[in-house]
C-alpha positions, 0 to 999 in steps of 0.5 A: 363610682362602682363598676360591676366588672372591674371593681370599685374606684374612688377618686377625690382631690385632697385639700391643700392642708392634708397634702404632703411634700408634693402639695407644697410644690403644687401651683394652683395656676396650673389646674388641672395639672396640680397634684391630686390624690386617687384611691383605687380598689382592685378589680378583676384585671388588677388596678387597671394600669401600667407603670413605666419609669427609670430603673435606678433612684435619683437623677437630675431635677427637671421642671414639670408644670413649673416646679423642679422634680427628680425623675418620676415614675409615670402611668403608661397605660390605662385600661378603658373602664378599669378601676384606674380609669374610673378613678380618673387616672390618665396616661402620662400621669406622674406619680408623686406618692404611693400609699403615703410614701414619697416616691420622687426620684425612687427606683422603678422596683421601689415604686412597684413594691409600694403598689403591691404592698396593699393587694386590694387598695391603692392610694396615689398622689399623681400630677397630670401633665400637658400632652406634649410632656407625655412624649418625654421619658425620664432616662432608661426605663422599664415597665411594670404591669398592675396585675403582677406581670400582666400587661394591658393593651387596647384591642378592638374586638367585638361580637356584634352578632349571633348566627343559627345553624342546624346540627344533628336536627337541632338549631344551635347558636354561634357568636360571630367575633370581629376585630377592627370591624373584620370578621374573624370566627364564629364559635358556640358557647361550649368553645368559649367555655373550653377556652376559659378553662384552658386559660385559667389552667395555664394562667392560674395566677390571674384573676379572670373576669366573670364567665356566664354560666351554663343553663340546663334548659333552652335559652329564651331570646332575651336570655340568649341576648344576655349571654351574648353581651356577657360573652362579649364583655368577657372576651373584651377583658381577656384580650385586653391583657397582652400575654393572654391575647398573644398566647396560642390559645386565644390566637387559635380560637380566633383563627389567627394561627397559620394552619401551615406552619402553626404560627401566628398569622398576620392580622392584616389578612383577617378581611379575606375571611368569609363572613358567617352564612347567616346572622340574627338581627334585632328589629324593633316594632313601633311599641318599642318591643323587638323581634329577632330574625335570622337572615343571610349575611348578604341580604339587602333590606327587602329580605329583612322586611320580609323576614319581619313580616313573616315573624309577626304574621303580616302577609308577604304580599303586603310587605311593600307597605312597610320598611325598616328605619335606622337610628342610633343614639346620636341621631335625632331623625329616623331615616329608612334604609335604602333597598341597596343597603345591607343590614348586617353589614351596616350593623357591624360597621356601626356597632361601636360608633356612637351607640349601636345602630338601631332598626325599627320596622314601620309603615311607610304609607301616606294614604289613609285609604290605603291604610284602611284597605290593608288594615283588614289584616289583624296583624297589620291593624295592630302594627298601624295602631302601634305606630299611631300611638307612638306618633301620638305620644311624640306629638306628630300630629295635631289632636286638638278637639280630638282628646276625648275620642282618642282617650275612648278608643286608645284600647286594643279592643278599639284599634280600628276606631282609634285609627279612624280618629287619628286619620282625621287629625291634621298632620297625620301621615305627614313627614317633616324634615329637619331645616336645611339650605335652599337655593332660592333662599339666601338668608336662612333655611327652610323646612320641607314637609310632605303629606298625601295632600301637599308639598310644603316649604316653610321659611326658617332661620338657620337654626330652625326657628320657624318663620311665617312664610309658607309655600304650598304645592299640590301634587299634580303641579309636580313635573320632576324630582330626584336626589344626587348625594346631598342635593334634593330637587323638585320642579313645580309647573304652574301657569305655563312656567316652571320653578325648580327648588334645590335643597342641600340636606343629608336626607335627600334620599329619604325625601326622594323615597317619600316623593316616590311613595306619594306619587305612586299612591296618587296614581293608584287613588285616581 
């Protein structure tokens, strides 16, 4: 495939009829450990791998994947996302051939010479080995770095957020750098640019990745986000080279130099640094557009909700009708943040975990009467309309018999009419939770759903396939409820008896929040 940052990398398996001496040794029963050919096109960080192996040529034959080989040079490191990685090269791969030359038993220097013989494209025949084989090295060895003497390593460095500060009457942007999830430093674009200039002057022989260019005008929010991502990619790529990362220029930039003696600080002390005073955070709206708000780093959810309300002109006295939901690429079910959570802390913690955490501003209302009251405000009406359209698209309520009315009113000029139509649809403002275990059901699971009208529990299989049995409970019959970890329980009072139902679910806190909202609305509605 093609990687814009690292260059092009192609990988294919050479047919057996075209293989050289190594291919005669290939044992097809040992797939995927048979010899195979790769072609790597050099990128900004070279070929993106390191080689390690014996110094001298020759040596004792050893069995590898069921065949005898003399000592082989091997791949000791592969940079993630680099050309070698894109070509399918793996750590531990044994090198059998370089640019058409058999290198079995060759010296380290000979193999390196062949790798360098074509500065832009490299063809190798490799043989992958089982994981346990990676621990076996062939005698005394030295290491070669694929970009001359620049050795690659992995470092978990990120720029998960930006901060805004007022300087000389102007608002300027700082980029917050973290390592292993711990805050390191904040710098303006100029500091990154100066670092790049210093590094290029010092390491003139290294081909640096592309650096985001200057812009003569004030950047828009989307342009800022683009620069943010480009700076992060540049820093990740530069810091992945050991010699660059360990140099004074980068160590000083990252704040890893001990001020007292001008020596490199222990990286384990990073966590003692104070977080930036504030940071920007992106919050999506129901129509999938987004706003960026700047909040103090120690802010809780309430402050984030109020910041979004202020940004989109919703009166702060109505902020309690809304909340912020979280989800990620790996999630299938959005949940609201709890009031005790700190959004920026969550964002940094989840920045590299299975997709960046996504925050979405939505209503948290179950009563249509309440919706109609607050919809007198045009900004609130717009958010309610956006969410109703999104829920319609996602089929969260039943539109049977309402299709013509919905189509007629689904326009910005008829938002109020559209809202009235969807409010009459069964299932509107209802939350249906994923299936979970229930203490009163030995075989299978249940699905809890809540609306302003009732509590429903539907029987289903342990895989979530719905069954016919449904129990409905009116809210006045609810006498108690609560959550404790992954357990949510509620008690129904009926005919001088009580029935307690316990559910085991990761969404216990969300269930409890729904019960809170609905019971409060029920009291206000009576």
